[in-house]
Every structure is written in structure tokens, then in C-alpha cells.
C-alpha positions as CSV (number, residue, x, y, z in Angstrom):
1,X,-7.9,3.1,-39.3
2,X,-11.2,1.4,-38.5
3,X,-13.5,3.6,-36.4
4,X,-14.2,0.7,-34.1
5,X,-10.5,0.5,-33.2
6,X,-10.1,4.2,-32.5
7,X,-11.4,4.0,-28.8
8,X,-8.6,1.5,-28.1
9,X,-6.0,3.8,-29.6
10,X,-7.3,6.7,-27.6
11,X,-7.1,4.6,-24.4
12,X,-3.5,3.7,-25.3
13,X,-2.8,7.5,-25.7
14,X,-4.1,8.4,-22.3
15,X,-2.3,5.5,-20.6
16,X,0.9,6.2,-22.4
17,X,0.9,9.9,-21.3
18,X,0.2,9.2,-17.6
19,X,2.8,6.4,-17.5
20,X,5.7,8.2,-19.2
21,X,5.1,11.9,-18.5
22,X,6.0,11.4,-14.8
23,X,9.6,11.0,-15.8
24,X,9.7,14.5,-17.1
25,X,7.7,16.0,-14.3
26,X,9.7,14.7,-11.3
27,X,11.7,17.9,-10.7
28,X,8.5,20.0,-10.8
29,X,6.6,17.6,-8.4
30,X,9.6,17.4,-6.1
31,X,9.9,21.2,-5.8
32,X,6.1,21.7,-5.3
33,X,5.7,18.9,-2.8
34,X,9.0,19.7,-0.9
35,X,10.6,16.3,-1.5
36,X,13.8,15.1,-3.1
37,X,13.8,14.0,-6.8
38,X,14.7,10.4,-5.7
39,X,11.7,10.3,-3.4
40,X,9.5,11.8,-6.2
41,X,10.7,8.8,-8.2
42,X,8.7,6.6,-6.0
43,X,5.6,7.8,-7.9
44,X,6.9,6.0,-11.0
45,X,7.3,2.8,-8.9
46,X,3.8,3.2,-7.4
47,X,2.2,3.4,-10.8
48,X,4.1,0.3,-12.0
49,X,3.1,-1.5,-8.8
50,X,-0.5,-0.6,-9.6
51,X,-0.2,-2.1,-13.1
52,X,1.3,-5.4,-11.7
53,X,-1.5,-5.7,-9.1
54,X,-4.4,-4.6,-11.2
55,X,-3.7,-6.4,-14.5
56,X,-4.6,-9.9,-13.5
57,X,-6.8,-9.0,-10.6
58,X,-9.3,-6.8,-12.4
59,X,-9.6,-9.2,-15.4
60,X,-10.3,-12.1,-13.0
61,X,-13.0,-10.0,-11.2
62,X,-14.6,-8.6,-14.4
63,X,-14.1,-11.4,-16.8
64,X,-17.7,-12.6,-16.8
65,X,-18.9,-9.3,-18.2
66,X,-19.0,-8.2,-21.9
67,X,-15.7,-6.8,-23.0
68,X,-17.2,-3.4,-23.9
69,X,-18.6,-2.9,-20.3
70,X,-15.2,-4.0,-18.9
71,X,-13.3,-1.4,-20.9
72,X,-15.8,1.3,-20.0
73,X,-15.5,0.5,-16.3
74,X,-11.7,0.4,-16.5
75,X,-11.6,3.8,-18.3
76,X,-13.9,5.3,-15.6
77,X,-11.4,4.2,-13.0
78,X,-8.5,5.6,-15.1
79,X,-10.2,9.0,-15.5
80,X,-11.2,9.4,-11.9
81,X,-7.8,8.4,-10.4
82,X,-5.9,10.6,-12.8
83,X,-8.2,13.5,-11.8
84,X,-7.4,12.7,-8.2
85,X,-3.7,12.9,-9.1
86,X,-4.3,16.4,-10.4
87,X,-5.8,17.6,-7.1
88,X,-3.8,15.5,-4.6
89,X,-2.8,18.0,-1.8
90,X,0.1,15.9,-0.3
91,X,2.8,13.6,-1.5
92,X,1.3,10.6,0.3
93,X,-2.1,11.1,-1.4
94,X,-0.4,11.6,-4.8
95,X,1.5,8.3,-4.2
96,X,-1.8,6.5,-3.5
97,X,-3.6,8.1,-6.5
98,X,-0.7,7.0,-8.8
99,X,-1.0,3.5,-7.5
100,X,-4.7,3.5,-8.2
101,X,-4.2,5.1,-11.6
102,X,-2.0,2.1,-12.5
103,X,-4.6,-0.5,-11.7
104,X,-6.7,-0.3,-14.9
105,X,-3.6,0.0,-17.2
106,X,-2.8,-3.7,-17.8
107,X,-6.4,-4.9,-17.7
108,X,-7.3,-2.3,-20.4
109,X,-4.6,-3.5,-22.7
110,X,-5.3,-7.1,-21.9
111,X,-9.0,-6.9,-22.7
112,X,-8.4,-4.4,-25.5
113,X,-5.9,-6.7,-27.2
114,X,-8.4,-9.6,-27.3
115,X,-11.2,-7.3,-28.6
116,X,-8.9,-5.9,-31.3
117,X,-7.9,-9.4,-32.4
118,X,-11.5,-10.5,-32.6
119,X,-12.8,-7.6,-34.7
120,X,-9.7,-7.6,-37.0
121,X,-9.8,-8.7,-40.6
122,X,-8.7,-12.3,-41.1
123,X,-4.9,-12.7,-40.9
124,X,-4.4,-9.1,-39.5
125,X,-5.0,-9.7,-35.8
126,X,-1.5,-8.5,-34.8
127,X,-1.8,-5.4,-36.9
128,X,-5.1,-4.6,-35.2
129,X,-3.5,-5.0,-31.8
130,X,-0.7,-2.7,-33.0
131,X,-3.3,0.0,-33.7
132,X,-4.2,0.0,-30.1
133,X,-0.5,0.2,-29.1
134,X,-0.2,3.1,-31.6
135,X,-1.8,5.2,-28.8
136,X,1.3,4.5,-26.6
137,X,3.6,5.5,-29.4
138,X,1.6,8.7,-30.1
139,X,1.8,9.5,-26.4
140,X,5.6,9.4,-26.6
141,X,5.7,11.3,-29.8
142,X,3.3,14.1,-28.8
143,X,1.5,13.6,-25.5
144,X,4.5,13.2,-23.2
145,X,6.4,16.2,-24.6
146,X,3.3,18.3,-24.5
147,X,2.5,17.2,-20.9
148,X,6.1,17.9,-19.9
149,X,5.9,21.4,-21.4
150,X,2.6,22.1,-19.6
151,X,4.1,20.9,-16.3
152,X,7.3,23.0,-16.7
153,X,5.6,26.2,-17.8
154,X,2.3,26.1,-15.9
155,X,1.7,23.3,-13.3
156,X,2.3,19.5,-13.3
157,X,-1.3,19.3,-12.0
158,X,-2.5,20.5,-15.4
159,X,-0.7,17.6,-17.1
160,X,-2.8,15.1,-15.2
161,X,-5.9,17.1,-15.9
162,X,-5.1,16.7,-19.6
163,X,-4.8,12.9,-19.0
164,X,-8.3,13.0,-17.3
165,X,-9.7,14.8,-20.3
166,X,-8.2,12.2,-22.7
167,X,-9.8,9.5,-20.5
168,X,-13.2,11.2,-20.8
169,X,-13.0,11.4,-24.6
170,X,-12.0,7.7,-24.6
171,X,-15.1,6.9,-22.5
172,X,-17.4,8.6,-25.0
173,X,-15.7,6.9,-28.0
174,X,-15.9,3.4,-26.3
175,X,-19.6,3.9,-25.8
176,X,-20.2,5.2,-29.3
177,X,-17.9,3.1,-31.5
178,X,-16.7,-0.1,-29.9
179,X,-18.6,-3.2,-31.0
180,X,-20.6,-5.0,-28.2
181,X,-19.0,-8.4,-28.2
182,X,-20.7,-11.1,-26.1
183,X,-19.5,-12.1,-22.7
184,X,-17.9,-15.5,-22.1
185,X,-20.9,-17.2,-20.4
186,X,-19.1,-20.5,-20.2
187,X,-16.2,-19.0,-18.2
188,X,-14.3,-21.4,-16.0
189,X,-12.1,-19.5,-13.5
190,X,-10.1,-22.5,-12.5
191,X,-9.5,-23.4,-16.2
192,X,-8.3,-19.8,-16.8
193,X,-5.9,-19.9,-13.9
194,X,-4.6,-23.3,-15.1
195,X,-2.8,-21.4,-17.9
196,X,-0.2,-20.4,-15.3
197,X,0.5,-24.0,-14.6
198,X,2.0,-24.4,-18.0
199,X,5.7,-24.0,-18.7
200,X,4.8,-22.0,-21.8
201,X,3.1,-19.2,-19.7
202,X,6.2,-18.7,-17.6
203,X,8.6,-18.7,-20.5
204,X,6.6,-15.9,-22.1
205,X,6.4,-14.0,-18.8
206,X,10.1,-14.2,-18.2
207,X,10.9,-13.4,-21.8
208,X,8.9,-10.2,-21.5
209,X,10.0,-9.2,-18.0
210,X,13.7,-9.6,-18.9
211,X,13.8,-9.0,-22.6
212,X,11.8,-5.7,-22.7
213,X,13.9,-4.5,-19.8
214,X,16.5,-3.9,-22.5
215,X,14.3,-1.0,-23.7
216,X,14.1,0.6,-20.3
217,X,17.8,0.4,-19.5
218,X,18.2,2.7,-22.5
219,X,15.1,4.8,-22.2
220,X,15.3,5.5,-18.5
221,X,18.7,7.2,-18.9
222,X,18.2,8.7,-22.4
223,X,18.2,12.3,-21.1
224,X,21.7,12.2,-19.5
225,X,23.0,10.0,-22.3
226,X,22.1,12.7,-24.8
227,X,23.2,15.7,-22.7
228,X,26.4,14.4,-21.0
229,X,27.6,12.0,-23.6
230,X,26.3,13.2,-27.0
231,X,26.6,16.8,-26.0
232,X,23.1,18.1,-26.6
233,X,21.6,20.9,-24.5
234,X,18.9,20.1,-21.9
235,X,16.5,22.1,-24.1
236,X,16.9,19.5,-26.9
237,X,15.8,16.6,-24.8
238,X,12.1,17.2,-25.6
239,X,12.8,16.9,-29.3
240,X,15.0,13.9,-28.8
241,X,12.2,12.2,-27.0
242,X,9.9,13.0,-29.8
243,X,12.4,11.4,-32.2
244,X,12.4,8.3,-30.1
245,X,8.6,8.4,-30.0
246,X,8.5,8.6,-33.8
247,X,10.7,5.5,-34.0
248,X,8.4,3.7,-31.6
249,X,5.4,4.6,-33.8
250,X,7.1,3.2,-36.9
251,X,8.4,0.1,-35.2
252,X,5.0,-0.6,-33.6
253,X,3.4,-1.1,-37.1
254,X,6.4,-3.1,-38.4
255,X,6.1,-5.4,-35.4
256,X,2.4,-6.0,-36.1
257,X,3.1,-6.8,-39.7
258,X,5.9,-9.2,-38.8
259,X,3.8,-11.1,-36.3
260,X,1.1,-11.6,-38.9
261,X,3.5,-12.4,-41.7
262,X,5.5,-15.0,-39.8
263,X,4.5,-15.8,-36.2
264,X,4.5,-13.9,-32.9
265,X,7.3,-16.2,-31.5
266,X,9.6,-15.8,-34.5
267,X,9.0,-12.1,-34.7
268,X,9.8,-11.8,-31.0
269,X,13.1,-13.6,-31.1
270,X,14.1,-11.7,-34.3
271,X,13.3,-8.4,-32.7
272,X,15.0,-9.2,-29.4
273,X,18.2,-10.2,-31.2
274,X,18.0,-7.0,-33.3
275,X,17.6,-5.0,-30.0
276,X,20.8,-6.6,-28.8
277,X,22.7,-5.3,-31.8
278,X,21.2,-1.8,-31.7
279,X,21.9,-1.4,-28.0
280,X,25.5,-2.4,-28.4
281,X,25.8,0.1,-31.3
282,X,24.3,2.8,-28.9
283,X,27.1,2.1,-26.5
284,X,29.8,2.7,-29.1
285,X,28.4,5.6,-31.2
286,X,26.6,7.9,-28.7
287,X,29.7,10.1,-28.5
288,X,28.8,11.3,-32.0
289,X,25.7,13.6,-32.0
290,X,24.5,12.7,-35.5
291,X,24.9,8.9,-34.9
292,X,23.3,9.3,-31.4
293,X,20.2,10.8,-33.1
294,X,20.1,8.0,-35.7
295,X,20.4,5.3,-33.1
296,X,17.7,7.0,-31.0
297,X,15.2,6.6,-33.8
298,X,16.3,3.0,-34.7
299,X,16.4,1.8,-31.0
300,X,12.9,3.2,-30.4
301,X,11.6,1.5,-33.5
302,X,13.2,-1.9,-32.7
303,X,12.3,-1.9,-29.1
304,X,8.6,-1.0,-29.5
305,X,8.2,-3.3,-32.5
306,X,8.0,-6.0,-29.8
307,X,4.7,-4.7,-28.4
308,X,2.2,-6.4,-30.8
309,X,4.2,-9.7,-31.2
310,X,4.5,-10.4,-27.5
311,X,0.9,-9.5,-26.9
312,X,-0.3,-11.9,-29.7
313,X,2.1,-14.5,-28.4
314,X,0.3,-14.5,-25.1
315,X,-3.2,-14.5,-26.7
316,X,-2.5,-17.3,-29.0
317,X,-0.9,-19.4,-26.3
318,X,-3.8,-19.1,-23.8
319,X,-6.9,-20.5,-25.5
320,X,-9.8,-19.8,-23.1
321,X,-7.6,-17.5,-20.9
322,X,-6.8,-14.8,-23.5
323,X,-7.8,-11.7,-21.5
324,X,-6.1,-12.9,-18.3
325,X,-2.9,-13.9,-20.2
326,X,-2.9,-10.6,-22.2
327,X,-3.2,-8.6,-19.0
328,X,-0.4,-10.6,-17.5
329,X,1.9,-9.7,-20.4
330,X,1.3,-6.0,-19.5
331,X,2.2,-6.7,-15.9
332,X,5.4,-8.4,-17.2
333,X,6.1,-5.4,-19.4
334,X,6.0,-3.1,-16.3
335,X,8.3,-5.5,-14.4
336,X,10.6,-5.1,-17.3
337,X,10.3,-1.3,-16.8
338,X,11.4,-1.6,-13.2
339,X,14.2,-4.2,-13.8
340,X,15.5,-2.2,-16.7
341,X,15.8,1.0,-14.7
342,X,17.4,-0.8,-11.8
343,X,19.9,-2.9,-13.6
344,X,20.7,-0.1,-16.1
345,X,21.5,2.1,-13.1
346,X,24.1,-0.3,-11.6
347,X,27.0,0.7,-13.9
348,X,26.4,4.4,-13.0
349,X,26.7,3.5,-9.3
350,X,30.2,2.2,-10.0
351,X,31.3,5.2,-11.9
352,X,30.7,4.2,-15.5
353,X,29.3,6.7,-18.0
354,X,25.8,6.8,-19.4
355,X,26.6,4.6,-22.4
356,X,26.9,1.5,-20.2
357,X,23.2,1.1,-19.4
358,X,22.7,0.2,-23.1
359,X,25.2,-2.7,-22.7
360,X,23.2,-4.0,-19.7
361,X,20.1,-3.7,-21.9
362,X,21.8,-5.7,-24.7
363,X,22.4,-8.5,-22.2
364,X,18.8,-8.4,-20.9
365,X,17.5,-8.5,-24.5
366,X,19.8,-11.5,-25.3
367,X,18.5,-13.4,-22.2
368,X,14.9,-12.6,-23.4
369,X,15.8,-14.0,-26.9
370,X,17.1,-17.2,-25.2
371,X,13.8,-17.7,-23.5
372,X,12.0,-17.0,-26.8
373,X,14.2,-19.6,-28.5
374,X,13.4,-22.0,-25.6
375,X,9.7,-21.3,-26.2
376,X,9.9,-22.1,-29.9
377,X,11.9,-25.3,-29.2
378,X,9.3,-26.5,-26.7
379,X,6.6,-26.1,-29.4
380,X,8.7,-28.2,-31.9
381,X,6.8,-31.4,-32.3
382,X,8.9,-34.5,-33.0
383,X,8.2,-36.4,-36.2
384,X,5.2,-38.7,-35.7
385,X,5.9,-42.4,-35.7
386,X,4.2,-44.2,-38.6
387,X,2.3,-47.3,-37.5
388,X,3.1,-50.2,-39.8
389,X,0.7,-53.1,-39.8
390,X,2.3,-56.4,-39.0
391,X,2.9,-58.8,-41.9
392,X,2.9,-62.6,-41.9
393,X,5.8,-64.9,-42.7
394,X,4.8,-65.5,-46.3
395,X,4.6,-61.8,-47.1
396,X,8.0,-61.2,-45.5
397,X,9.6,-63.9,-47.6
398,X,8.1,-62.4,-50.8
399,X,9.4,-58.9,-49.9
400,X,12.9,-60.4,-49.3
401,X,12.9,-62.2,-52.6
402,X,11.9,-59.1,-54.5
403,X,14.8,-57.1,-53.0
404,X,17.4,-59.8,-53.8
């Protein structure tokens, strides 16, 4: 890995821990704060809401500054607000601190994606972006299980203190190693916002919001799927999550390679269709413990392979609005998080078992693939009409005689 990309990977690590560790800490926070687990679940929603609000807003506000300064400012916010989460004395203040912690999430990945693509070697932009998202996969592989262990055995507050420390390390690495790219001095705010007037922008946003929801229908309910259906003990869930994280790490690099080798749009549709197949397989084989573990790794790999292609799809489709568009894709990803958890839970409400959220996810991934296909078709240019110079009557007669 290039040293100048390491700060982006570290930022992804911290963001991944704080986003996903909450799912494992809910029982501990609920007990400590004296609230129910469903109410503690509002903390997940508040973070996602912060991402959706902050992603485009902060990029719009800070877009005139050099990317390095923007990323440093965003990581300061991230570090401070996660430290506040560690010290929040009441549930309401914790809710607010989680909302604030989500604000820099999408903007960091949006700006970071553009920086990674600009400093990448020629033809390897998507692979450079995947190195930033490797931090997210590393969070799921090591950071989240470690944070959950700390929360269970010591205090959930220490888990957020660890996130703040990762944020501080990221700040130092940003200052030391990230190249100082120039600001966009010819920035036209109205021109940037005009990207959202294009059909293409909304096709990508809908594709991400619905298609990636397929991942979260499965991942949101992976713990009860593995314990109540596959028959694993609750103590095994941490290791199963690490297996899923390992799959995500492998898939992340595969997705970056595919986006560079073919195109972000083609890679996206191929991976979404593959996700459809893998989620259907999850539904049918999760009763078998060995097959459940194999599909956990494969589903994690296929699902997270989408990260780099969809980010590059946004960047390449938004000339002049790259940072804003890339941050919007992160907001869309978190909408997918919320939609996946909601729609994946509907079969459970009606008494179906924990294999059914995967089928809902397959349907969402298929709809996402349809929008990706629509996007590709909208880019298909019709054959250009060849202009033929007019000929006079004598030339026409000569041509007819030659063809007789």
C-alpha cells in the first residue's frame, strides 16, 4: 500500500468501527442507560441520519477548500463527537452525539474517494478507492469484534474511546502523509448542484439505496440467523462476524479490480446479480452449519465488492461535481442500510424464520441491478448517421449503369 493512501484507510477503519460496533453494543447500552433494546436501536438510526444530512451538506460548505484541509476538519469532528459519545451521561445526549458523529462519515468518504482516484496510478483509480474502503472491511474483521468484546467485558464507553483514539491517529497521518492537492478555485456551486438534475444521478442513487439494501437485509439479522437457524452458540457470533468481515475484505479488492478492468457500471450490475444468487442460496442452505459458514464468507465478499465500483460510478458520472456526488453515494448507502433492516424485518413480523430476510435482500439486489441496467442502456449511444454529400443527376446515372 502507498503511504499516502494509508490515512484514508485509517479513516475508513475508525468510521467502520463506530458505525457497526453499535449493533453489538445495544444490550450493554440499553442496560446501562435503563432503556429497552428497541429504543437503544434508535442510536443506529441517529447515526445513519447524520450521514444522510452531513454527506452533501458538509461537502457543499467546504468544497472550496483544499481536499487535505477538508479531510482534516472532518476527522476532527469525527474524533470530538465520538469522544462525546464515550462520556454522554444520558440517553438523549448519546442520541445527539451519535447524530453528530455521523455527519462527517459520508463527506470523508466522498472527498477521500476523489483524492484516492487523483493520486492513483493510471488505470488503477478504483483499486486506490478500494484501499480506502479496506478500512471499513478491516473494521468488520477486527475492529468491531474487538470493540464488542471491550463493551461486553468492560464498558461500552471504552469502545467509543477506542474509536476516538483511531480518529486521533488518522488526524496525525493525514497531516503527515496525505498529498496537498490544490483546491478547486473555479468552483461553481450551481453547476455542481446541477448534477442532481440529471436522470443519471438519480438512477445511481436509487440503484445504491435499493441494491445495497440487499446486503443489510442479511447482515442486520446475521446473528439470529446463525444461532436460531444454523444452530451456532451465541459465543460463536463474534467469530462468524469476523468471517463475514474477511469476506468483505477480499471482495473489496476484487470489486476494485473489476471496476478498473471493465467499467464501474458493468461491475456493479454483475455484482448485484451475483448478490441475488448468493442471497437466495443463503435462504436455502443456512440450516446446514458448514454451508452457512461458507455462504457467510461468500455473501460478505460479493456484497462489499460493490463498494469501489459504485463509488467510481458516481465519480466518473459527475464531472465537476465529483466530491458532492461521491458523498451522495455514501448517503445512499446508509439509506440502503435503513431500508434493508426495515424490509428485511417484515417477514419476521409475520412469523417467518430468519432465512427470509435474505430473500427480501435478493429482491432488493435484483431491483438495484435493473436500475444499473437502465443506467447502462441510457448511456448507449445510437449509431451516428453518416452524412452523404448530394450527387448530381449525371453522377447518379453513372452509378446506376455501373451496377447494372
